[in-house]
Every structure is written in C-alpha cells, then in structure tokens.
VEXBA-107568 format. One record per residue (C-alpha): x, y, z. Coordinates in pm, 1 decimal. Each point is the difference from the previous one (the first is absolute). Layout:
! VEXBA-107568
<rec xx="X" yy="Y" zz="Z"/>
...
! end
This chain:
! VEXBA-107568
<rec xx="9591.0" yy="10735.9" zz="2378.5"/>
<rec xx="198.5" yy="-183.3" zz="216.3"/>
<rec xx="-144.4" yy="-233.7" zz="289.6"/>
<rec xx="-4.8" yy="82.5" zz="337.0"/>
<rec xx="18.9" yy="-395.2" zz="59.4"/>
<rec xx="379.6" yy="43.3" zz="-92.2"/>
<rec xx="193.1" yy="137.2" zz="305.2"/>
<rec xx="235.7" yy="309.6" zz="17.3"/>
<rec xx="235.2" yy="83.1" zz="-212.5"/>
<rec xx="350.6" yy="94.9" zz="209.8"/>
<rec xx="-21.7" yy="333.5" zz="121.0"/>
<rec xx="337.6" yy="149.5" zz="-12.1"/>
<rec xx="-14.3" yy="252.6" zz="360.9"/>
<rec xx="331.0" yy="174.2" zz="-90.0"/>
<rec xx="-168.9" yy="108.1" zz="-344.9"/>
<rec xx="-180.0" yy="287.1" zz="234.5"/>
<rec xx="192.1" yy="238.4" zz="160.8"/>
<rec xx="102.2" yy="-5.5" zz="362.2"/>
<rec xx="-217.8" yy="285.6" zz="106.6"/>
<rec xx="-319.5" yy="-139.5" zz="-120.9"/>
<rec xx="106.8" yy="-336.5" zz="113.1"/>
<rec xx="0.1" yy="160.7" zz="331.5"/>
<rec xx="-358.9" yy="145.6" zz="-49.8"/>
<rec xx="-142.3" yy="-323.5" zz="-42.4"/>
<rec xx="-115.5" yy="-40.3" zz="344.7"/>
<rec xx="-152.2" yy="376.9" zz="-12.2"/>
<rec xx="-134.0" yy="-131.9" zz="-348.4"/>
<rec xx="-193.9" yy="-260.6" zz="101.7"/>
<rec xx="-73.2" yy="173.7" zz="366.4"/>
<rec xx="-238.7" yy="274.9" zz="-252.6"/>
<rec xx="-113.1" yy="-309.9" zz="-199.6"/>
<rec xx="-123.0" yy="-169.8" zz="327.6"/>
<rec xx="-139.6" yy="295.7" zz="176.8"/>
<rec xx="-197.0" yy="106.2" zz="-348.4"/>
<rec xx="-112.0" yy="-345.0" zz="-20.9"/>
<rec xx="-201.7" yy="-43.2" zz="337.2"/>
<rec xx="-145.8" yy="373.8" zz="-73.8"/>
<rec xx="-171.9" yy="-66.6" zz="-349.3"/>
<rec xx="-227.8" yy="232.0" zz="-144.3"/>
<rec xx="-253.2" yy="-15.0" zz="-305.5"/>
<rec xx="20.6" yy="275.1" zz="-305.9"/>
<rec xx="47.9" yy="335.5" zz="75.7"/>
<rec xx="-92.5" yy="-75.7" zz="392.0"/>
<rec xx="430.6" yy="-40.0" zz="50.0"/>
<rec xx="-42.5" yy="258.7" zz="275.5"/>
<rec xx="262.7" yy="-228.8" zz="270.0"/>
<rec xx="181.5" yy="-92.5" zz="-296.4"/>
<rec xx="62.9" yy="377.2" zz="-144.4"/>
<rec xx="41.7" yy="111.7" zz="361.5"/>
<rec xx="317.7" yy="-278.6" zz="42.8"/>
<rec xx="162.7" yy="114.5" zz="-326.4"/>
<rec xx="-51.4" yy="347.2" zz="55.4"/>
<rec xx="155.4" yy="-78.0" zz="392.2"/>
<rec xx="293.8" yy="-90.9" zz="-160.1"/>
<rec xx="43.1" yy="224.8" zz="-280.3"/>
<rec xx="36.7" yy="292.2" zz="270.6"/>
<rec xx="224.2" yy="-222.6" zz="207.8"/>
<rec xx="245.5" yy="16.9" zz="-261.4"/>
<rec xx="-25.9" yy="342.1" zz="-136.0"/>
<rec xx="-186.4" yy="-124.4" zz="-346.6"/>
<rec xx="-201.7" yy="280.4" zz="-172.9"/>
<rec xx="-326.2" yy="-122.2" zz="-65.9"/>
<rec xx="-368.6" yy="64.9" zz="-47.7"/>
<rec xx="-260.0" yy="-164.8" zz="138.0"/>
<rec xx="-378.6" yy="-46.0" zz="-54.4"/>
<rec xx="-6.7" yy="-56.6" zz="-371.1"/>
<rec xx="-301.8" yy="-174.6" zz="-133.6"/>
<rec xx="-93.7" yy="2.6" zz="359.0"/>
<rec xx="244.8" yy="-198.9" zz="123.2"/>
<rec xx="289.8" yy="-41.8" zz="-264.4"/>
<rec xx="341.4" yy="161.8" zz="128.4"/>
<rec xx="276.3" yy="120.6" zz="-237.4"/>
<rec xx="374.9" yy="18.3" zz="125.8"/>
<rec xx="269.2" yy="242.7" zz="-163.2"/>
<rec xx="384.1" yy="-130.5" zz="-24.3"/>
<rec xx="252.6" yy="221.6" zz="-184.9"/>
<rec xx="326.0" yy="-90.2" zz="-49.3"/>
<rec xx="279.8" yy="188.3" zz="48.3"/>
<rec xx="-26.4" yy="183.5" zz="-338.6"/>
<rec xx="-254.9" yy="59.4" zz="-256.0"/>
<rec xx="-100.7" yy="-248.9" zz="-254.6"/>
<rec xx="-349.5" yy="-226.3" zz="-150.0"/>
<rec xx="-260.6" yy="-112.8" zz="219.4"/>
<rec xx="-49.1" yy="-363.9" zz="63.0"/>
<rec xx="-339.2" yy="-83.6" zz="186.8"/>
<rec xx="-62.2" yy="-331.4" zz="248.4"/>
<rec xx="-363.9" yy="-131.7" zz="45.5"/>
<rec xx="-100.9" yy="-208.5" zz="259.6"/>
<rec xx="-357.5" yy="-118.7" zz="84.9"/>
<rec xx="-131.6" yy="39.5" zz="393.7"/>
<rec xx="-312.4" yy="-173.9" zz="-31.0"/>
<rec xx="-115.3" yy="-369.2" zz="157.2"/>
<rec xx="-357.0" yy="-203.1" zz="-97.2"/>
<rec xx="-271.8" yy="-133.7" zz="172.9"/>
<rec xx="97.0" yy="-326.9" zz="82.2"/>
<rec xx="41.2" yy="-157.9" zz="353.6"/>
<rec xx="348.4" yy="-124.5" zz="80.5"/>
<rec xx="77.9" yy="-311.2" zz="79.2"/>
<rec xx="357.7" yy="-43.1" zz="51.9"/>
<rec xx="162.9" yy="-48.8" zz="353.8"/>
<rec xx="258.8" yy="251.7" zz="-16.9"/>
<rec xx="83.0" yy="214.3" zz="296.5"/>
<rec xx="-90.7" yy="328.8" zz="-192.4"/>
<rec xx="-289.1" yy="-107.1" zz="-156.1"/>
<rec xx="-308.2" yy="231.3" zz="-101.9"/>
<rec xx="-140.9" yy="149.0" zz="306.9"/>
<rec xx="-266.2" yy="134.6" zz="-216.2"/>
<rec xx="-343.8" yy="-253.0" zz="-41.6"/>
<rec xx="-34.6" yy="-45.8" zz="-358.7"/>
<rec xx="261.4" yy="163.0" zz="-180.5"/>
<rec xx="347.3" yy="-136.8" zz="-47.2"/>
<rec xx="298.8" yy="100.6" zz="-214.4"/>
<rec xx="-19.1" yy="-313.6" zz="-211.4"/>
<rec xx="161.1" yy="200.7" zz="-322.6"/>
<rec xx="322.2" yy="54.0" zz="93.2"/>
<rec xx="-65.0" yy="382.4" zz="52.5"/>
<rec xx="145.7" yy="72.6" zz="342.8"/>
<rec xx="349.3" yy="-174.6" zz="-161.9"/>
<rec xx="-60.7" yy="250.3" zz="-277.1"/>
<rec xx="-34.6" yy="309.8" zz="236.4"/>
<rec xx="277.3" yy="-165.2" zz="236.1"/>
<rec xx="231.7" yy="4.8" zz="-323.8"/>
<rec xx="-70.1" yy="355.2" zz="-101.5"/>
<rec xx="43.3" yy="151.9" zz="372.0"/>
<rec xx="319.6" yy="-122.0" zz="14.5"/>
<rec xx="89.0" yy="95.8" zz="-305.3"/>
<rec xx="-73.3" yy="328.5" zz="99.1"/>
<rec xx="224.3" yy="-9.1" zz="338.6"/>
<rec xx="297.0" yy="-159.3" zz="-227.1"/>
<rec xx="-19.4" yy="274.9" zz="-283.6"/>
<rec xx="-8.3" yy="285.2" zz="251.0"/>
<rec xx="308.3" yy="-98.9" zz="201.1"/>
<rec xx="144.1" yy="-103.8" zz="-339.5"/>
<rec xx="-72.1" yy="335.0" zz="-211.7"/>
<rec xx="332.0" yy="55.0" zz="-86.5"/>
<rec xx="-31.5" yy="-337.1" zz="-214.7"/>
<rec xx="-217.0" yy="103.2" zz="-219.2"/>
<rec xx="-133.8" yy="306.2" zz="-231.7"/>
<rec xx="-318.5" yy="155.0" zz="-40.4"/>
<rec xx="-330.4" yy="-66.6" zz="191.3"/>
<rec xx="-131.4" yy="-271.2" zz="112.8"/>
<rec xx="-415.3" yy="-11.5" zz="101.1"/>
<rec xx="-143.7" yy="-288.6" zz="167.5"/>
<rec xx="-377.2" yy="-38.2" zz="-19.1"/>
<rec xx="-226.4" yy="-181.3" zz="272.8"/>
<rec xx="-267.3" yy="-86.0" zz="-176.8"/>
<rec xx="-392.6" yy="-104.7" zz="132.7"/>
<rec xx="-226.3" yy="-273.5" zz="-122.6"/>
<rec xx="163.3" yy="-173.3" zz="-275.1"/>
<rec xx="-230.2" yy="-327.0" zz="75.0"/>
<rec xx="-286.5" yy="274.2" zz="-109.5"/>
<rec xx="-149.1" yy="254.6" zz="-89.6"/>
<rec xx="349.9" yy="102.4" zz="-49.1"/>
<rec xx="172.4" yy="237.2" zz="133.0"/>
<rec xx="307.7" yy="91.8" zz="-329.6"/>
<rec xx="-284.1" yy="200.2" zz="-202.3"/>
<rec xx="-42.9" yy="235.3" zz="319.4"/>
<rec xx="296.7" yy="38.3" zz="67.7"/>
<rec xx="126.1" yy="137.1" zz="-306.1"/>
<rec xx="-262.8" yy="244.6" zz="-71.8"/>
<rec xx="106.1" yy="108.1" zz="344.1"/>
<rec xx="330.2" yy="102.4" zz="-158.4"/>
<rec xx="237.2" yy="-312.1" zz="149.5"/>
<rec xx="221.0" yy="27.2" zz="-344.3"/>
<rec xx="20.2" yy="362.7" zz="-7.6"/>
<rec xx="224.9" yy="265.7" zz="180.2"/>
<rec xx="285.4" yy="-96.8" zz="-86.7"/>
<rec xx="-144.1" yy="-199.8" zz="-280.3"/>
<rec xx="86.7" yy="-410.4" zz="11.1"/>
<rec xx="191.1" yy="-149.2" zz="-319.8"/>
<rec xx="-53.9" yy="-361.4" zz="83.3"/>
<rec xx="-156.9" yy="-247.9" zz="248.2"/>
<rec xx="59.5" yy="-310.8" zz="175.7"/>
<rec xx="-199.9" yy="-218.6" zz="209.0"/>
<rec xx="17.7" yy="-373.7" zz="120.7"/>
<rec xx="-222.4" yy="-286.3" zz="120.2"/>
<rec xx="111.5" yy="-281.0" zz="241.5"/>
<rec xx="-115.6" yy="-268.6" zz="-210.6"/>
<rec xx="-60.9" yy="-361.2" zz="178.7"/>
<rec xx="-67.3" yy="-126.7" zz="-377.4"/>
<rec xx="397.0" yy="24.2" zz="-21.1"/>
<rec xx="242.2" yy="-166.5" zz="232.4"/>
<rec xx="254.2" yy="210.0" zz="221.1"/>
<rec xx="293.9" yy="87.9" zz="-175.7"/>
<rec xx="-213.2" yy="78.7" zz="-355.0"/>
<rec xx="-67.4" yy="337.3" zz="-173.7"/>
<rec xx="-252.3" yy="52.2" zz="-238.9"/>
<rec xx="34.7" yy="237.7" zz="-231.9"/>
<rec xx="-98.2" yy="71.6" zz="-398.9"/>
<rec xx="-61.4" yy="245.1" zz="-232.8"/>
<rec xx="-382.0" yy="47.4" zz="-110.6"/>
<rec xx="-284.0" yy="-128.6" zz="151.2"/>
<rec xx="96.3" yy="-144.4" zz="373.5"/>
<rec xx="-376.7" yy="27.8" zz="137.0"/>
<rec xx="-317.2" yy="25.8" zz="-123.8"/>
<rec xx="-335.9" yy="241.9" zz="-15.0"/>
<rec xx="-243.2" yy="-75.9" zz="194.9"/>
<rec xx="-367.8" yy="58.1" zz="-94.3"/>
<rec xx="-337.2" yy="-159.6" zz="80.8"/>
<rec xx="-371.7" yy="-45.2" zz="-64.8"/>
<rec xx="-318.6" yy="-38.5" zz="163.6"/>
<rec xx="-319.7" yy="-95.7" zz="-218.5"/>
<rec xx="-391.6" yy="-13.7" zz="127.6"/>
<rec xx="-150.8" yy="-234.8" zz="-227.3"/>
<rec xx="-404.5" yy="125.9" zz="-37.9"/>
<rec xx="-225.7" yy="-323.2" zz="-124.4"/>
<rec xx="-365.0" yy="-94.1" zz="214.1"/>
<rec xx="-20.6" yy="-242.5" zz="188.5"/>
<rec xx="-267.8" yy="-306.1" zz="79.0"/>
<rec xx="-74.8" yy="-359.5" zz="93.9"/>
<rec xx="285.5" yy="-183.0" zz="-79.8"/>
<rec xx="-248.0" yy="-276.9" zz="-98.0"/>
<rec xx="-138.2" yy="272.5" zz="-312.3"/>
<rec xx="300.4" yy="145.5" zz="-148.5"/>
<rec xx="-174.6" yy="85.9" zz="-308.0"/>
<rec xx="-146.9" yy="286.6" zz="206.2"/>
<rec xx="331.0" yy="192.3" zz="68.1"/>
<rec xx="323.1" yy="91.3" zz="-56.1"/>
<rec xx="269.2" yy="-188.0" zz="204.2"/>
<rec xx="257.8" yy="201.6" zz="103.8"/>
<rec xx="242.1" yy="-207.0" zz="133.1"/>
<rec xx="-2.7" yy="-206.8" zz="-371.8"/>
<rec xx="66.3" yy="335.1" zz="-103.5"/>
<rec xx="282.6" yy="55.6" zz="210.1"/>
<rec xx="129.9" yy="-346.3" zz="-55.4"/>
<rec xx="37.3" yy="37.0" zz="-366.8"/>
<rec xx="208.9" yy="354.5" zz="57.6"/>
<rec xx="246.6" yy="-130.9" zz="247.5"/>
<rec xx="63.6" yy="-278.5" zz="-301.5"/>
<rec xx="-27.9" yy="254.6" zz="-318.0"/>
<rec xx="228.2" yy="253.9" zz="231.4"/>
<rec xx="293.6" yy="-263.5" zz="-49.6"/>
<rec xx="49.7" yy="22.9" zz="-383.4"/>
<rec xx="124.5" yy="324.5" zz="72.1"/>
<rec xx="317.9" yy="-134.4" zz="84.7"/>
<rec xx="-30.6" yy="-265.7" zz="-159.6"/>
<rec xx="-112.5" yy="131.2" zz="-386.1"/>
<rec xx="99.9" yy="350.0" zz="27.8"/>
<rec xx="323.5" yy="62.2" zz="223.4"/>
<rec xx="312.1" yy="-81.4" zz="-180.1"/>
<rec xx="116.8" yy="-347.1" zz="110.8"/>
<rec xx="348.2" yy="186.6" zz="16.9"/>
<rec xx="-155.9" yy="216.1" zz="251.2"/>
<rec xx="-108.8" yy="-53.8" zz="370.1"/>
<rec xx="-362.4" yy="93.7" zz="139.9"/>
<rec xx="-274.3" yy="-98.8" zz="191.9"/>
<rec xx="-345.5" yy="43.1" zz="77.7"/>
<rec xx="-119.9" yy="-183.9" zz="326.0"/>
<rec xx="-374.3" yy="-0.6" zz="161.6"/>
<rec xx="60.3" yy="-77.4" zz="350.4"/>
<rec xx="-361.2" yy="70.7" zz="87.6"/>
<rec xx="-343.3" yy="-85.6" zz="-101.3"/>
<rec xx="-309.4" yy="20.5" zz="262.1"/>
<rec xx="-355.9" yy="-133.6" zz="-128.0"/>
<rec xx="-328.2" yy="-137.5" zz="137.8"/>
<rec xx="-150.0" yy="-30.2" zz="312.0"/>
<rec xx="-171.2" yy="-351.6" zz="-39.3"/>
<rec xx="22.5" yy="-361.1" zz="-175.4"/>
<rec xx="-287.3" yy="65.1" zz="-157.0"/>
<rec xx="-16.5" yy="360.1" zz="-96.7"/>
<rec xx="186.8" yy="146.1" zz="-283.6"/>
<rec xx="148.0" yy="296.5" zz="107.9"/>
<rec xx="-88.8" yy="339.1" zz="-222.3"/>
<rec xx="400.7" yy="150.4" zz="54.4"/>
<rec xx="336.9" yy="-91.4" zz="40.2"/>
<rec xx="265.5" yy="124.6" zz="88.1"/>
<rec xx="369.7" yy="-39.4" zz="-125.7"/>
<rec xx="336.6" yy="222.9" zz="83.6"/>
<rec xx="367.1" yy="-111.9" zz="-143.6"/>
<rec xx="329.1" yy="116.0" zz="-66.8"/>
<rec xx="211.1" yy="36.8" zz="-280.7"/>
<rec xx="383.6" yy="29.5" zz="-75.4"/>
<rec xx="221.2" yy="87.8" zz="-267.8"/>
<rec xx="376.8" yy="102.9" zz="-30.0"/>
<rec xx="-58.6" yy="199.6" zz="-381.7"/>
<rec xx="-161.1" yy="347.4" zz="21.0"/>
<rec xx="-181.3" yy="-57.7" zz="-300.0"/>
<rec xx="-207.3" yy="-310.6" zz="171.0"/>
<rec xx="-154.0" yy="351.2" zz="232.8"/>
<rec xx="-220.7" yy="24.4" zz="-307.0"/>
<rec xx="-54.0" yy="-331.7" zz="-147.2"/>
<rec xx="-145.0" yy="-180.6" zz="295.9"/>
<rec xx="-238.7" yy="245.4" zz="132.7"/>
<rec xx="-166.0" yy="38.0" zz="-346.7"/>
<rec xx="4.4" yy="-369.1" zz="-62.2"/>
<rec xx="-131.9" yy="-99.3" zz="381.5"/>
<rec xx="-338.5" yy="247.7" zz="-19.4"/>
<rec xx="-27.0" yy="-147.2" zz="-405.5"/>
<rec xx="-27.7" yy="-324.2" zz="117.6"/>
<rec xx="-269.7" yy="93.0" zz="325.3"/>
<rec xx="-183.5" yy="224.0" zz="-218.4"/>
<rec xx="-75.2" yy="-320.5" zz="-276.6"/>
<rec xx="-26.9" yy="-260.3" zz="262.4"/>
<rec xx="-263.9" yy="181.2" zz="144.3"/>
<rec xx="-161.3" yy="88.1" zz="-306.9"/>
<rec xx="-23.0" yy="-315.7" zz="-92.5"/>
<rec xx="-182.3" yy="-128.5" zz="283.2"/>
<rec xx="-224.9" yy="314.2" zz="93.0"/>
<rec xx="152.5" yy="131.0" zz="270.9"/>
<rec xx="202.5" yy="366.4" zz="89.1"/>
<rec xx="322.4" yy="48.1" zz="147.5"/>
<rec xx="204.8" yy="286.9" zz="212.1"/>
<rec xx="323.6" yy="-1.4" zz="-50.3"/>
<rec xx="225.0" yy="222.6" zz="272.0"/>
<rec xx="399.8" yy="-24.7" zz="-151.8"/>
<rec xx="282.1" yy="122.9" zz="220.7"/>
<rec xx="346.5" yy="103.3" zz="-125.1"/>
<rec xx="208.8" yy="-28.4" zz="327.6"/>
<rec xx="350.6" yy="-31.2" zz="-86.3"/>
<rec xx="235.4" yy="21.2" zz="-312.5"/>
<rec xx="250.7" yy="-254.9" zz="-68.3"/>
<rec xx="377.6" yy="46.9" zz="148.8"/>
<rec xx="201.0" yy="92.9" zz="-275.8"/>
<rec xx="345.8" yy="-2.1" zz="45.9"/>
<rec xx="262.9" yy="258.4" zz="-158.3"/>
<rec xx="242.0" yy="-197.8" zz="-215.7"/>
<rec xx="342.6" yy="237.4" zz="159.1"/>
<rec xx="-113.3" yy="-12.3" zz="367.7"/>
<rec xx="-88.4" yy="-348.9" zz="-22.9"/>
<rec xx="349.7" yy="-70.5" zz="-127.9"/>
<rec xx="104.5" yy="180.0" zz="234.2"/>
<rec xx="-153.1" yy="-176.8" zz="252.1"/>
<rec xx="95.8" yy="-297.4" zz="-139.7"/>
<rec xx="379.8" yy="59.3" zz="68.3"/>
<rec xx="-48.6" yy="111.3" zz="355.3"/>
<rec xx="-165.2" yy="-327.7" zz="53.5"/>
<rec xx="320.7" yy="-155.0" zz="-112.6"/>
<rec xx="233.8" yy="113.9" zz="216.9"/>
<rec xx="-210.8" yy="-46.3" zz="289.6"/>
<rec xx="-140.8" yy="-390.0" zz="-123.5"/>
<rec xx="252.4" yy="-228.4" zz="54.2"/>
<rec xx="-51.5" yy="-194.4" zz="-283.6"/>
<rec xx="-159.3" yy="69.2" zz="-377.3"/>
<rec xx="-229.3" yy="-237.0" zz="38.7"/>
<rec xx="-171.9" yy="215.8" zz="291.8"/>
<rec xx="-99.4" yy="225.0" zz="-277.0"/>
<rec xx="-338.4" yy="-70.2" zz="-132.6"/>
<rec xx="-33.6" yy="189.6" zz="-344.0"/>
<rec xx="-333.4" yy="-144.6" zz="-78.0"/>
<rec xx="-225.1" yy="64.5" zz="307.6"/>
<rec xx="-353.8" yy="59.1" zz="-37.0"/>
<rec xx="-303.0" yy="50.8" zz="118.1"/>
<rec xx="-341.5" yy="22.5" zz="-4.1"/>
<rec xx="-81.1" yy="199.2" zz="315.3"/>
<rec xx="-60.6" yy="320.3" zz="29.3"/>
<rec xx="204.5" yy="310.9" zz="126.9"/>
<rec xx="-33.1" yy="391.4" zz="2.5"/>
<rec xx="401.7" yy="97.1" zz="-23.5"/>
<rec xx="-169.0" yy="-35.5" zz="-364.7"/>
<rec xx="-173.2" yy="351.4" zz="28.6"/>
<rec xx="416.6" yy="141.4" zz="65.4"/>
<rec xx="112.3" yy="-204.1" zz="-303.6"/>
<rec xx="-246.1" yy="191.8" zz="-187.3"/>
<rec xx="96.1" yy="329.7" zz="122.7"/>
<rec xx="404.5" yy="-47.0" zz="-22.5"/>
<rec xx="225.0" yy="-303.3" zz="-95.2"/>
<rec xx="125.6" yy="-251.0" zz="247.2"/>
<rec xx="-31.0" yy="-365.9" zz="153.1"/>
<rec xx="-115.8" yy="-221.1" zz="196.3"/>
<rec xx="109.2" yy="-298.6" zz="149.5"/>
<rec xx="-11.1" yy="-301.2" zz="202.7"/>
<rec xx="228.2" yy="-126.3" zz="242.5"/>
<rec xx="-40.5" yy="-320.2" zz="79.0"/>
<rec xx="-142.4" yy="-76.7" zz="399.9"/>
<rec xx="-78.8" yy="-369.9" zz="-5.0"/>
<rec xx="193.9" yy="-258.3" zz="205.8"/>
<rec xx="-138.0" yy="-308.8" zz="-5.7"/>
<rec xx="216.0" yy="-155.9" zz="267.8"/>
<rec xx="-121.7" yy="235.7" zz="250.7"/>
<rec xx="-354.8" yy="-43.3" zz="-84.7"/>
<rec xx="-27.2" yy="313.6" zz="-150.6"/>
<rec xx="-128.2" yy="-20.0" zz="-348.5"/>
<rec xx="-335.4" yy="55.1" zz="22.7"/>
<rec xx="-206.8" yy="184.9" zz="-278.0"/>
<rec xx="-42.0" yy="365.6" zz="2.5"/>
<rec xx="-350.1" yy="88.4" zz="230.2"/>
<rec xx="1.3" yy="-315.7" zz="172.9"/>
<rec xx="-49.4" yy="1.9" zz="351.0"/>
<rec xx="281.9" yy="-173.4" zz="95.3"/>
<rec xx="205.8" yy="267.2" zz="-226.4"/>
<rec xx="397.0" yy="94.9" zz="96.9"/>
<rec xx="312.5" yy="-0.8" zz="-174.5"/>
<rec xx="368.8" yy="-62.4" zz="44.0"/>
<rec xx="103.7" yy="337.8" zz="209.6"/>
<rec xx="349.0" yy="-35.6" zz="-165.1"/>
<rec xx="-140.1" yy="162.6" zz="-318.6"/>
<rec xx="-68.8" yy="337.0" zz="172.8"/>
<rec xx="398.9" yy="94.0" zz="-8.8"/>
<rec xx="-31.9" yy="-137.4" zz="-308.6"/>
<rec xx="-232.7" yy="243.1" zz="-78.7"/>
<rec xx="173.0" yy="297.6" zz="89.3"/>
<rec xx="313.5" yy="-102.8" zz="-121.6"/>
<rec xx="-118.9" yy="2.5" zz="-332.2"/>
<rec xx="-207.5" yy="338.0" zz="37.2"/>
<rec xx="337.9" yy="207.5" zz="149.9"/>
<rec xx="231.2" yy="-170.7" zz="-341.5"/>
<rec xx="-306.8" yy="117.0" zz="-174.9"/>
<rec xx="-9.2" yy="345.6" zz="120.2"/>
<rec xx="377.9" yy="-5.9" zz="-53.2"/>
<rec xx="35.9" yy="-108.3" zz="-328.1"/>
<rec xx="-313.2" yy="191.0" zz="-77.7"/>
<rec xx="119.2" yy="324.5" zz="56.8"/>
<rec xx="358.1" yy="-95.6" zz="-185.7"/>
<rec xx="-173.0" yy="-55.6" zz="-375.9"/>
<rec xx="-1.5" yy="270.1" zz="-237.0"/>
<rec xx="-310.0" yy="143.1" zz="-134.8"/>
! end
C-alpha cells in the first residue's frame, strides 16, 4: 500500500479526452451538491431525487425506488452486444463534518466521509457522457446507484430486486476513491481486494458478590479477560501464517463499583479475512474458546455471531481489463498498485459473487493540499482531480469491454 505521506504522482490531463475535461466542472459541482446533502443508508431520498432529475434531464432511461432508494440507469449503444454494469454507492456516515469548506455538510451529524459523493458524481457523469456517445460502444451499460453500503447493506436487496437481469449483466465494475493511495495511482488486483466482515456479541453470565469475598462468586470480568486473550490464538495458531485474518474485541463492559464482583460481562468484536475457507473455521473456534473458558470458570454465555459482507474477490479477466485501461490513463507504471489490499469490507462483494467483475481503488489523497485525512475521519476530503480520472477510466472500460470477444 502506498503511503498517503507521498506527494501525488504526475497526472497527465492530456490522457483524459477533451469532452471529459470539459465536463470536470460539472462533475465537481455534482459532487459538492451531494456532499452538502448527505444521507444515511436507505434514507438517500434527496440523493436519489437529484440523480433521477439529472437522468431525466439527459433523457436517460432509468428505474427508481429499487431496494427503497436505489436507481438503475440503462444506456444502450448503437449496436447490440454484451452488458456491463457500473456500481456506485450513495450513502453517507453518522459523522459531524469538521471541514471548513463552502460545500460542507448541511445535515448535522451526517457526512460524506468515505467518498461516496464522488462515486455517485463519477457514475452519473459517466452516464451522461455515454448517453451522448452511443456510437462509440456496442451493447448496454447499466449504472447501479446503490443505497446503504455503510450498513446494513444495499447490494443484496438490489440483486434480489433483479438489477442484474433484464437485460442480464455479463460483468460489473466499480471504484472506490481511496485516500490510502495518492492521486495519480490505481489499486487493482486479481483475487481478494477487501475482507469479509463479520461481528460477534457475547454475554458472560457469572455470579456476583462482594469484592472482598471472591470465593463466593464467579467473576465475569475475569472470565471475559481470559476470553479476550484466548481469542487471539485463533489467528496466531489456527490460521496459516500465509493467510491474513483479524479477530478484534472492540467493546467490553462490566461492573458497577470498585468493591463489587460483576455477575455479567459483555464483549463484542469484529472478524475479518480474505479466504472464504476461514468463514467456517473462525466462528467455530471462537465459540469453542468462549465455551471452554466459561466452563473452566463455572460461567455460562450467550453468543450472537453475525455475517455481514463476504470478501471482495475480483475476477482475473476483468481485473486485467481494468489494469490495462488504468495504464492508459495513469501516466507512469509506478501508478499501478497491483498488491493493494485492505481489511475493510464492502458489499460490492455480493455483486462479485453473482457475476464476474472487478472493484478497484482510485488514489485520491493529496497531502500537498491537506487532502489526505483517512476515510471515516471528520476532516476526510479528496483531490477532485480524481473525479475526471474516474469518468475516463469507466468510459474506457465500457468501450474496451464491449469490444472483447466472448
């Protein structure tokens, strides 16, 4: 992973076609309008309204109200052919923005702190460009504006609503503006790009009592402490050192007073991994450890284990297509980051389980402009030069994918 402490790599604007360069002010304006009106998952009503308004203004066929607030735009080339989908997420985060910019969030406690406003602006501008240049590609492009990526997840209900059918989608692509990479880079790889995300919540039931008479109790805090320590052996001793996995306990609550031994303790955490095979091993070992520790101390437990998003796993052929396109847009081979991965999660994974596709990172950090705060930070922002780069990459992907032989 390239550090965001690095200055951006050179961006050769001449590699971006003139029509898209001329579209850049409009892309920026769209992004900033979206940024000012952020909305949480499945509440993206103003966002959907703006998208639909623009699509209608441009004469682009589209459906609204899919999985509550989702939209799908359909653009046909001049000749029939394959179908490529482009996915963009629309939702924001429950964060109070701290940026002092004219387009800062106007909704208290809600902020586009992950770049989804940029994703939507890029996809919407791509739709406009393609609608004006239908003669340049064959087949059909479906642009999926998805709600609720940050939770509880909008990809799966959109798939269940049939967005990959009528016409049937052959492949899908999507990008994430990425402040872990500097402007002028693209992170793309075959295989696992982002991790599966799962969570657990556990209540330990002991027996409370006086802090000075521990022999009459079952100390739930002591039991929880042993569990927290023992859970770290899952990755250390049950997962191959050649694999990547995380078991993190992020919460622990127990006790009410210094001289009272707590009868209950509550802990919760997250599990991340790339290899789908670990999806059975880790929860199994986690419960075995909790059960064993509780039994040895005379405590009982209740465990709730939740699977959220599977790993984002890219198709080799489509990843190579993205890489080849990125090399034409990024000025230097140094800008292609093939081993870019993160333990963050993304429900783009559900689309990639359903059909071949590729999700990739578009570097957007620029420390020289103080635009390098991490995702989900209250001062997150990005270099908007990445917006026109994103449109150019998507347009080239459409043109090149439609020209591929089956």
